[in-house]
C-alpha positions in Angstrom: 0.0 -0.4 0.2 1.4 3.6 -1.2 0.6 6.1 1.5 0.0 9.3 0.3 2.7 12.2 0.3 0.9 14.9 1.9 3.5 17.6 1.3 3.9 17.4 -2.6 -0.4 17.1 -2.3 0.0 20.7 -0.5 2.8 22.1 -2.8 0.4 21.7 -5.2 -2.6 22.7 -3.5 -0.3 26.3 -2.8 0.6 26.7 -6.2 -3.1 26.2 -7.5 -4.8 28.8 -5.1 -1.5 31.1 -6.1 -2.5 31.0 -9.4 -6.3 31.7 -8.9 -5.4 34.8 -6.2 -2.9 36.0 -8.8 -5.6 35.4 -11.9 -8.3 37.6 -9.5 -5.5 40.1 -9.1 -6.2 43.4 -10.3 -3.2 44.7 -13.1 -1.7 47.8 -11.3 0.3 49.8 -13.9 3.3 51.9 -12.8 3.0 55.1 -11.9 5.1 57.5 -13.4 6.3 61.3 -13.2 8.2 60.3 -16.5 6.4 59.9 -19.6 7.3 58.2 -22.6 8.0 59.8 -26.2 5.2 57.7 -28.6 8.0 57.0 -31.0 7.1 52.5 -31.3 10.9 52.5 -29.3 10.9 50.7 -26.0 14.5 51.1 -24.7 13.6 53.3 -22.6 14.1 52.6 -18.6 10.0 53.0 -18.1 9.3 50.2 -20.1 12.1 48.3 -18.0 10.2 48.8 -15.1 6.4 48.8 -15.8 4.6 45.8 -15.1 4.1 43.5 -17.8 1.8 40.4 -18.6 2.3 37.6 -21.6 1.1 34.5 -21.9 -1.8 35.1 -24.2 -4.2 32.3 -25.6 -5.7 31.8 -28.7 -9.9 32.4 -29.0 -9.7 32.0 -32.7 -10.0 30.0 -34.2 -10.5 28.2 -31.4 -9.9 28.7 -27.6 -7.2 28.3 -25.0 -4.2 27.2 -26.8 -1.3 28.7 -26.8 -0.5 31.8 -29.2 2.5 30.6 -31.6 4.1 33.7 -31.2 4.8 35.8 -27.6 3.3 39.2 -26.8 4.1 41.4 -24.1 1.8 44.1 -22.5 3.2 47.0 -20.7 1.4 49.1 -18.5 2.5 52.9 -17.2 0.0 56.0 -16.3 0.8 60.0 -14.9 -2.0 62.3 -13.7 -3.2 62.8 -17.7 -2.9 59.8 -19.7 -2.7 55.8 -20.4 0.3 54.4 -21.9 0.8 51.2 -23.2 3.9 49.4 -24.8 3.6 45.9 -26.6 6.6 43.3 -27.5 4.9 41.2 -30.4 7.6 38.7 -31.7 7.5 36.9 -34.8 9.2 33.9 -35.8 8.8 35.2 -39.7 8.9 38.9 -39.4 9.0 39.1 -43.1 5.3 38.1 -43.4 3.8 40.3 -41.2 1.1 42.1 -42.4 1.3 45.8 -42.2 0.6 49.3 -44.1 0.5 52.5 -44.0 -3.2 53.3 -44.4 -5.9 55.5 -43.2 -7.1 55.5 -39.9 -9.8 53.0 -39.6 -8.5 50.7 -42.5 -6.0 48.3 -40.8 -8.4 45.2 -40.2 -6.8 43.1 -42.5 -3.6 43.6 -41.2 -1.6 42.2 -38.0 -2.7 44.3 -35.1 -2.8 44.6 -31.4 -6.2 46.1 -29.2 -6.6 47.5 -26.1 -10.4 46.2 -25.1 -11.0 49.1 -22.6 -14.1 49.1 -20.4 -13.0 52.1 -18.8 -15.7 52.1 -15.7 -15.2 48.2 -15.3 -19.1 47.9 -15.9 -19.7 45.3 -18.1 -21.8 47.5 -20.2 -19.6 49.1 -22.9 -15.8 49.2 -24.1 -13.8 51.0 -26.0 -11.5 49.0 -28.5 -8.4 50.7 -29.6 -6.6 48.8 -32.5 -3.0 49.6 -33.7 -1.3 48.1 -36.5 2.8 47.1 -36.5 3.3 50.5 -37.8 1.2 52.5 -35.5 -1.8 53.3 -38.0 -5.1 53.7 -35.8 -8.9 52.0 -35.9 -11.4 52.5 -33.1 -14.5 51.4 -32.1 -16.9 51.5 -29.1 -18.4 47.9 -28.1 -22.0 47.6 -26.6 -25.2 46.5 -26.6 -24.1 43.9 -28.7 -23.3 46.2 -31.1 -19.4 47.3 -32.0 -19.7 50.3 -33.3 -16.3 51.7 -35.7 -17.6 54.9 -35.9 -16.4 56.2 -33.3 -13.2 58.4 -33.2 -11.1 59.0 -30.2 -8.1 61.2 -29.5 -5.2 59.2 -28.6 -1.9 58.7 -30.2 0.4 55.5 -31.3 3.8 54.5 -33.2 5.0 51.3 -34.4 7.9 49.2 -35.8 9.2 46.5 -37.5 12.4 44.8 -36.4 14.4 41.4 -37.0 12.0 39.9 -33.8 9.0 41.3 -34.8 7.1 44.7 -33.8 6.6 47.1 -31.4 4.2 49.4 -30.8 3.5 52.3 -27.7 0.4 53.7 -26.9 -1.2 56.7 -25.3 -4.5 57.4 -24.4 -5.5 61.0 -23.0 -8.0 61.0 -19.5 -10.0 63.6 -21.7 -10.4 61.5 -24.3 -12.2 58.6 -22.1 -15.0 58.5 -20.0 -14.5 57.2 -16.9 -15.5 57.5 -12.7 -13.8 58.0 -9.4 -10.8 60.5 -8.0 -8.6 58.8 -5.8 -9.1 55.6 -7.4 -10.2 54.9 -10.4 -11.2 51.1 -11.5 -11.3 50.2 -15.2 -11.1 47.2 -17.2 -8.9 44.9 -19.7 -8.6 42.6 -22.3 -5.6 42.9 -24.5 -5.7 41.4 -27.9 -3.3 40.1 -30.6 -4.1 39.5 -34.5 -1.4 37.2 -36.6 -3.3 37.6 -40.3 -1.7 35.0 -42.2 -2.2 32.1 -39.1 -6.0 33.3 -38.9 -5.5 33.3 -35.3 -6.1 35.9 -32.3 -5.7 35.4 -28.9 -5.7 37.6 -25.6 -4.9 38.3 -22.4 -6.6 37.4 -20.0 -7.6 34.0 -21.7 -11.4 33.7 -23.0 -13.2 31.0 -21.4 -14.6 28.3 -23.9 -18.0 27.9 -21.4 -18.3 32.1 -22.4 -17.5 32.0 -25.7 -17.0 35.9 -27.3 -18.9 37.6 -24.2 -15.9 40.2 -24.1 -17.6 42.3 -20.9 -18.1 39.7 -18.7 -14.4 38.8 -18.8 -12.4 41.7 -18.4 -9.4 42.3 -16.1 -9.9 44.8 -13.5 -7.1 47.9 -13.4 -6.6 50.5 -10.8 -5.2 53.6 -11.2 -4.5 56.2 -8.1 -4.8 60.2 -8.3 -5.7 61.0 -12.1 -6.0 64.7 -12.3 -9.4 66.5 -12.0 -10.1 68.3 -14.7 -12.5 70.2 -16.5 -13.1 69.1 -20.6 -13.6 71.8 -23.2 -13.2 71.3 -26.6 -14.3 73.7 -29.1 -14.2 72.1 -33.4 -15.0 74.9 -35.9 -15.5 73.6 -39.4 -15.3 75.6 -42.5 -16.3 74.1 -45.9 -16.2 76.0 -49.5 -17.5 74.6 -52.5 -17.7 75.5 -55.9 -20.2 73.6 -58.4 -20.9 73.5 -62.0 -24.1 71.7 -63.5 -25.1 70.7 -67.1 -28.2 73.2 -67.8 -29.6 73.4 -71.4 -27.0 72.4 -73.1 -24.3 73.9 -71.1 -22.2 73.4 -67.9 -23.2 76.2 -66.3 -21.6 77.6 -62.8 -23.4 77.5 -59.2 -23.4 80.1 -56.6 -20.3 79.0 -54.6 -21.2 77.8 -51.1 -19.8 78.5 -47.9 -21.0 76.5 -44.4 -19.6 77.4 -40.9 -20.5 74.6 -37.8 -19.3 74.7 -34.8 -19.0 71.9 -32.0 -18.3 72.2 -29.0 -17.6 70.4 -26.0 -18.2 70.6 -22.2 -17.1 67.8 -19.6 -19.8 68.3 -16.8 -17.2 65.5 -15.0 -14.9 63.0 -16.3 -18.5 60.7 -17.1 -21.0 63.1 -18.2 -20.2 65.7 -21.4 -22.6 68.3 -22.7 -21.9 68.5 -26.1 -23.8 71.6 -28.3 -23.5 72.5 -32.1 -24.6 75.0 -35.1 -24.7 73.2 -38.5 -23.0 70.2 -38.2 -20.5 69.2 -40.5 -19.5 65.3 -41.6 -16.2 64.3 -40.2 -14.6 63.7 -43.3 -15.7 64.2 -47.2 -15.4 60.7 -49.0 -17.1 59.4 -51.7 -19.2 56.3 -51.0 -19.1 52.8 -52.4 -22.1 52.6 -55.3 -24.5 50.1 -54.1 -27.3 48.5 -55.9 -30.5 51.0 -55.9 -33.1 49.0 -57.7 -35.6 46.8 -57.0 -35.7 47.3 -52.8 -38.0 46.5 -50.4 -36.7 48.9 -48.1 -34.4 52.1 -47.7 -30.6 52.0 -47.8 -28.9 52.0 -44.8 -26.0 54.7 -44.1 -24.0 54.9 -41.1 -23.4 58.3 -38.5 -20.2 59.7 -39.3 -21.1 64.1 -37.8 -18.9 64.4 -35.0 -21.9 66.2 -32.9 -23.8 62.2 -33.2 -21.0 60.5 -32.6 -20.3 61.0 -28.4 -22.7 58.2 -26.5 -23.9 56.7 -29.9 -23.1 53.4 -28.5 -26.0 54.1 -25.8 -28.3 54.3 -28.1 -28.1 50.5 -28.5 -31.0 48.5 -28.1 -31.1 44.7 -26.6 -32.7 42.3 -29.5 -32.1 44.5 -32.3 -33.3 42.5 -35.9 -33.2 42.7 -39.4 -36.9 44.7 -38.7 -36.2 46.6 -36.3 -32.1 47.9 -36.4 -32.1 51.0 -34.0 -34.7 52.5 -32.5 -32.3 55.9 -32.7 -30.7 56.2 -36.3 -29.5 59.7 -35.8 -29.1 59.9 -40.1 -32.5 60.4 -39.9 -32.0 64.0 -38.4 -31.2 64.9 -42.1 -30.4 68.4 -41.8 -29.7 70.4 -38.2 -29.6 73.4 -37.9 -28.6 72.8 -34.2 -28.7 71.0 -31.6 -27.9 69.6 -27.5 -26.7 66.6 -25.6 -26.1 65.2 -23.0 -24.6 61.6 -22.2 -22.5 59.9 -19.9 -23.1 58.3 -15.7 -25.1 59.7 -13.6 -24.0 56.9 -10.9 -22.0 54.1 -10.8 -25.0 52.1 -12.5 -27.2 55.0 -13.5 -26.0 55.7 -18.2 -27.8 58.5 -19.5 -28.0 59.8 -23.3 -30.1 62.2 -24.3 -30.2 64.3 -27.5 -32.3 67.8 -28.6 -32.0 68.8 -32.2 -33.5 71.1 -34.7 -34.2 69.7 -38.2 -34.3 71.8 -41.6 -35.3 68.8 -43.8 -38.4 67.5 -44.1 -38.3 64.3 -44.9 -41.7 63.2 -46.5 -43.3 64.4 -49.6 -46.3 65.6 -47.0 -44.1 67.6 -45.2 -42.8 69.3 -48.8 -45.9 72.3 -47.6 -44.1 73.0 -44.2 -40.6 73.9 -45.9 -39.1 76.6 -43.6 -40.2 75.3 -40.3 -37.7 72.9 -38.5 -38.9 69.3 -37.0 -37.6 69.2 -33.1 -36.2 66.0 -32.7 -36.1 64.5 -28.8 -34.3 61.4 -27.6 -33.7 60.2 -23.9 -32.0 57.0 -22.8 -31.7 55.7 -19.6 -29.9 52.4 -18.8 -29.6 50.6 -15.2 -26.8 48.4 -14.7 -27.0 45.5 -13.1 -24.8 41.9 -12.8 -22.2 41.5 -14.6 -23.7 43.0 -18.4 -27.0 42.8 -17.5 -29.0 46.0 -17.5 -33.0 47.2 -17.9 -33.3 50.2 -19.9 -35.5 52.9 -21.0 -35.9 54.7 -24.6 -38.0 57.8 -25.6 -38.1 59.2 -29.1 -39.4 62.1 -30.6 -40.1 64.1 -33.6 -42.3 66.9 -34.0 -43.4 69.3 -36.8 -46.2 71.4 -36.6 -49.3 69.2 -35.8 -47.5 65.8 -37.0 -45.3 63.7 -34.9 -44.1 60.6 -34.1 -43.4 59.3 -30.3 -41.7 56.2 -28.7 -41.4 55.2 -25.5 -40.6 51.3 -24.3 -37.9 49.8 -22.1 -35.3 47.2 -23.4 -32.6 44.9 -21.2 -30.5 42.0 -21.0 -30.5 39.4 -18.2 -27.6 37.4 -18.0 -28.7 33.8 -17.1 -25.2 32.0 -16.3 -21.9 32.7 -18.2 -22.6 31.6 -21.2 -25.9 32.0 -21.9 -28.4 35.3 -21.5 -31.9 36.8 -22.3 -32.6 40.0 -24.0 -35.9 41.8 -24.6 -37.4 44.6 -26.0 -40.7 46.2 -26.0 -41.8 49.7 -27.7 -45.2 51.5 -27.7 -45.6 54.2 -30.7 -48.1 57.4 -31.5 -48.2 59.0 -34.8 -50.0 61.5 -36.2 -48.4 62.1 -40.1 -50.7 64.7 -41.4 -53.7 67.4 -41.6 -56.7 66.0 -39.9 -55.3 62.4 -39.8 -55.8 61.1 -36.2 -52.9 59.6 -34.6 -52.3 55.5 -34.5 -51.1 53.6 -32.7 -48.1 50.2 -32.3 -45.9 48.0 -30.7 -42.4 46.3 -31.2 -41.8 43.6 -28.5 -38.7 41.4 -28.8 -38.1 38.0 -26.4 -34.9 36.2 -27.4 -32.2 33.9 -25.7 -28.4 33.5 -26.9 -26.1 30.3 -25.8 -22.4 30.7 -26.8 -19.3 28.2 -25.9 -16.4 27.4 -27.5 -18.7 24.2 -29.0 -21.6 25.3 -29.3 -24.0 28.7 -30.5 -28.0 28.8 -29.8 -30.3 31.9 -31.0 -34.0 31.7 -30.1 -36.5 34.5 -30.1 -40.0 35.4 -30.7 -40.7 38.8 -32.6 -43.9 40.8 -33.2 -44.5 44.4 -34.8 -48.0 45.6 -35.0 -48.8 47.0 -38.4 -49.2 50.7 -36.7 -46.0 51.0 -35.1 -43.8 53.5 -36.7 -40.4 55.1 -35.7 -39.4 58.7 -37.2 -35.8 58.6 -35.2 -35.0 55.2 -36.3 -34.8 52.6 -38.3 -37.4 50.2 -39.5 -37.7 47.5 -42.8 -41.2 46.3 -41.8 -43.5 46.5 -39.7 -47.0 43.6 -39.4 -45.4 40.6 -38.2 -44.7 37.9 -35.9 -41.8 36.0 -35.9 -40.4 33.0 -34.4 -37.6 31.0 -34.7 -33.8 30.5 -33.8 -30.6 29.2 -34.9 -28.3 26.0 -33.6 -24.8 26.6 -34.6 -21.9 23.5 -33.9 -18.4 24.1 -33.9 -15.5 21.7 -34.9 -12.0 21.9 -35.1 -10.0 20.0 -37.0 -6.7 18.8 -36.2 -5.0 19.5 -39.6 -2.9 22.8 -40.4 -5.0 23.9 -42.9 -8.6 23.7 -41.9 -8.4 25.5 -38.3 -12.5 25.7 -37.6 -15.6 24.1 -38.8 -19.2 25.4 -38.4 -22.3 24.7 -39.0 -25.8 26.9 -39.2 -29.1 25.1 -39.0 -31.7 27.9 -38.8 -35.6 28.0 -39.1 -37.9 31.1 -38.8 -41.9 31.2 -39.6 -43.5 34.4 -39.6 -46.9 35.8 -40.5 -47.7 38.9 -42.6 -50.8 40.2 -40.5 -51.0 42.6 -43.6 -52.0 39.8 -45.6 -52.5 37.0 -43.4 -49.9 34.4 -44.5 -47.2 32.7 -43.4 -43.3 33.0 -44.6 -40.2 30.3 -43.9 -37.4 30.5 -44.0 -34.7 27.9 -43.3 -31.3 27.6 -44.4 -28.8 25.6 -43.9 -24.4 26.7 -43.9 -21.4 25.4 -43.2 -18.5 27.7 -42.7 -14.1 27.1 -42.8 -11.8 28.9 -41.0 -8.4 28.5 -43.2 -5.1 29.0 -43.0 -3.5 32.8 -44.4 -6.6 34.7 -43.5 -9.1 32.0 -45.3 -12.4 32.2 -44.8 -15.5 30.3 -46.9 -19.1 30.1 -46.3 -21.7 28.2 -48.6 -25.1 28.1 -47.4 -28.7 26.9 -48.4 -31.7 29.0 -48.0 -35.6 27.1 -48.6 -38.0 30.1 -48.2 -40.4 32.0 -49.3 -41.7 36.0 -48.9 -45.2 37.8 -48.5 -45.6 40.9 -50.3 -48.9 42.4 -51.4 -50.9 39.8 -51.0 -48.7 37.3 -52.3 -46.5 34.7 -51.9 -43.6 34.2 -53.2 -40.7 31.5 -53.3 -36.9 33.2 -52.3 -35.1 29.8 -52.4 -31.4 30.9 -53.0 -27.2 29.0 -53.0 -25.1 31.5 -50.9 -21.4 31.6 -51.1 -18.6 34.0 -49.4 -15.0 33.6 -49.9 -12.1 35.8 -48.4 -8.8 35.0 -48.3 -5.3 37.1 -48.0 -3.2 35.2 -50.5 -0.5 36.7 -50.1 1.5 39.3 -48.4 0.4 41.6 -51.3 -3.1 40.3 -52.6 -6.5 40.0 -50.7 -9.7 38.7 -52.3 -13.1 38.4 -51.5 -16.5 37.2 -53.3 -19.8 37.0 -52.6 -22.5 35.3 -54.9 -26.2 34.9 -54.4 -28.3 32.8 -57.0 -32.1 31.9 -56.9 -35.8 32.7 -56.9 -36.5 36.5 -56.1 -39.3 39.0 -55.9 -39.9 41.9 -58.4 -40.9 44.7 -55.8 -43.7 46.8 -57.4 -47.0 47.8 -57.4 -47.8 44.5 -59.1 -45.0 42.3 -57.9 -44.1 39.0 -59.6 -41.6 35.9 -59.6 -38.6 35.6 -60.8 -34.9 34.4 -61.0 -31.9 36.4 -59.9 -28.2 37.0 -58.8 -26.5 39.5 -56.8 -23.0 39.3 -56.6 -19.4 41.1 -55.2 -16.2 40.7 -55.7 -12.9 42.7 -54.3 -9.5 42.6 -55.1 -6.6 44.4 -52.9 -3.5 44.5 -53.9 -0.9 46.4 -51.8 2.9 46.7 -53.5 4.1 48.7 -50.6 3.3 49.5 -47.2 1.9 53.1 -48.6 0.5 52.1 -51.9 -2.9 50.3 -51.9 -5.6 49.4 -55.2 -8.6 48.4 -54.5 -10.4 46.8 -57.4 -14.4 46.2 -56.6 -17.3 44.6 -58.7 -21.1 44.8 -57.6 -23.9 43.1 -59.9 -27.5 42.3 -59.8 -29.9 41.3 -62.0 -34.0 39.9 -62.2 -35.5 37.5 -64.8 -38.7 37.3 -65.1 -40.0 34.1 -64.4 -43.3 33.8 -67.3 -41.2 34.3 -70.3 -37.7 34.5 -68.6 -37.1 38.4 -69.8 -34.5 39.9 -68.5 -36.0 42.8 -66.7 -32.7 44.8 -65.3 -28.8 44.1 -65.2 -27.0 46.4 -62.8 -22.8 46.4 -62.7 -20.8 49.1 -60.7 -17.1 49.1 -61.3 -15.2 50.7 -58.8 -11.3 51.3 -58.9 -9.5 53.2 -56.3 -6.1 53.6 -55.8 -4.9 55.3 -52.5 -1.3 56.4 -52.0 -0.9 57.2 -47.8 2.6 59.3 -48.2 2.5 59.0 -43.6 0.1 57.9 -41.3 -1.6 61.8 -41.6 -1.6 62.7 -45.4 -3.0 60.6 -48.2 -4.1 61.0 -51.6 -6.7 59.4 -53.6 -8.1 59.1 -56.7 -11.6 57.2 -57.7 -13.1 56.2 -60.7 -16.2 54.3 -61.0 -18.8 53.2 -63.3 -22.5 52.6 -63.4 -23.5 50.4 -66.2 -27.2 50.8 -65.3 -27.7 54.6 -65.5 -24.5 54.4 -67.8 -22.8 57.3 -65.2 -18.8 57.7 -64.8 -17.9 59.4 -62.2 -14.2 60.5 -61.2 -13.1 61.4 -57.8 -9.9 63.1 -56.6 -9.6 63.7 -52.7 -6.2 65.2 -50.6 -6.8 65.0 -46.7 -4.1 65.7 -43.6 -5.8 64.5 -40.5 -3.5 65.2 -37.7 -5.7 64.2 -35.2 -9.8 63.1 -35.6 -11.1 66.4 -35.8 -8.2 68.7 -37.0 -8.5 67.9 -40.7 -7.5 69.8 -44.4 -9.1 68.1 -47.1 -9.1 69.2 -50.7 -11.3 67.6 -53.6 -12.7 67.6 -57.2 -15.1 65.1 -59.1 -17.0 65.0 -62.2 -19.7 62.8 -62.8 -20.2 61.7 -67.1 -23.5 60.5 -68.8 -23.9 59.1 -72.0 -26.3 61.7 -73.1 -25.8 64.5 -75.3 -27.8 67.9 -76.2 -30.1 67.7 -79.5 -32.8 69.9 -80.5 -33.4 71.8 -77.2 -33.3 68.1 -75.0 -31.2 65.5 -73.7 -30.9 62.2 -75.6 -28.9 59.1 -75.1 -25.4 58.8 -76.5 -22.8 56.9 -77.1 -20.5 59.2 -75.5 -20.0 60.5 -72.5 -21.0 64.1 -71.8 -20.0 66.0 -68.3 -23.0 66.5 -66.1 -21.3 68.0 -63.0 -18.2 69.1 -61.9 -17.3 70.1 -58.3 -14.6 71.4 -56.1 -14.3 71.5 -52.0 -12.4 72.8 -49.9 -12.4 71.8 -45.6 -10.1 72.7 -42.9 -11.5 72.0 -39.4 -9.5 72.2 -36.4 -10.0 70.5 -32.9 -9.3 72.6 -29.9 -8.6 71.0 -26.1 -8.6 72.9 -23.0 
């Protein structure tokens, strides 16, 4: 009989308890009086003294594996800034994917990310990305949505070397919201992506039982004696534009336009911000990629880009958003605001508030054309009470008033964490709307109850939605009302042992819908398989067995769908999508047909500074009754970008639309020191295949210049 070795058992118990205590211990960055120079060089004494973490574990493609390449993250701070440094080792440094690119365009690269929950309340986080050359991207994650429109003021630098790369970051406390005076508690997850390996890892490691629920797996981080300050920002912007348009056979110069805007930000406290604006401008001038705009059931969606509306934007996300009610607050519905005020932030540790009042000069609907010159008044109020983990209860009020016409929505939403792997979500909104003249107000509602489960091996989604026929939101984005839907999806994950295929995911989904306008049923059933492979390659194949109700008829919408993308080499990336099958022609007299939709994107990057992106968008429709082609629609677009350095780039775009027979050219020079401090000069033309003959425009085989434009924009962010 062997006697137990109590001494050895005690030793291992001691190690286990020590490891558990270490895992619970918050991070304590080094307090310094000598701030580092943000140049990507980690030779300063500060980084030899600062505490660091390592031992990153993967969560993509699989959970809990040691990352092949080592990463070290260092932490420090002073009274005004957070400092981070990263030493990212790589056994094949020549294969590191990096580019000198425009801000927010680095997602295909290798990068590090600081996921920072600045209140440590599990409700939202800043995601600050930096590639090996110091180029930034940032976003805010809240309510299950990552919003990439965020633009924070922070500083970074990166350097490639023969061992990998290094990165330094400075985050001013003025740029983030936090609570506390003597002691400030935040939370963090450090993340690294290695593009060619299709691999992402974190410290601390994400649990296989909690899946991708970042907010409940953050590591606390403690700071002391942060300087109390009063934030004051002024952002004046001036835009001058000169336009020519073709009128009665001649290209005629229009009156020059000069626009002046001003946005101000005042920090009532580090966690509560008051914003005000006059004639708010867009954060940048850009030529949006063309989209197919024919045969649409609902309007295209456009992202918010105006700085005034972006502060606290994430607080308006709602639990249980879906393809029908995507946003209850979508500030692009405020089309041409003359002025606005906004209050966002926290009233206490658990209480979040976000409110907007704005005056809009632009009528949105034809029945408002007789009210031109009046202002539509937008009133929006959002409140959230955080509970344990990432659970919360929320309330929303939105209103749009124009003389005697109005739309008001009041309701509640929330998320309740049942256990580490699953959450319940709900929302319930009630609207009252009066649209014109003597029409009586109508009431409606939108209700959702959903369940979400996510682990390494299995994902589950289930939910029920009901949107009444008379529910409307003129401050949100609603694609369809008068429906009840119930359904869900099962998503098992498999992890082959081979090196080529890293992960296999199957998705079996079924959603059944009742259209209350026509008292007909819809069915949407899908089976999908997707692969995560080496070299950032992803492939997905889906078969959809479905039908759709439109104008009292049920149409087949069975389809086969494919998506694929791959970083084939360090210089060449490709992405393809395709959908082919049965479809509907949306019109007053709809009919059944077949259609194809596809996109192809090719990115060529011969150097760190130069990028060429060629894209093709194609759509067609054939009527089933006689196989007649109703339309085909192709958009060809080529974009050339030369990024001279992290601040200055030159861009040229050529786009041809075969449906409208339009050729667009767009030239832009842009200098951005920090978000808000911008100088831009742009020039563009629009050509159509027309000619002026005998007092009218007629189709032609030659291009005629229809429009020409030149603009200059300058803005400067003053921080006091």
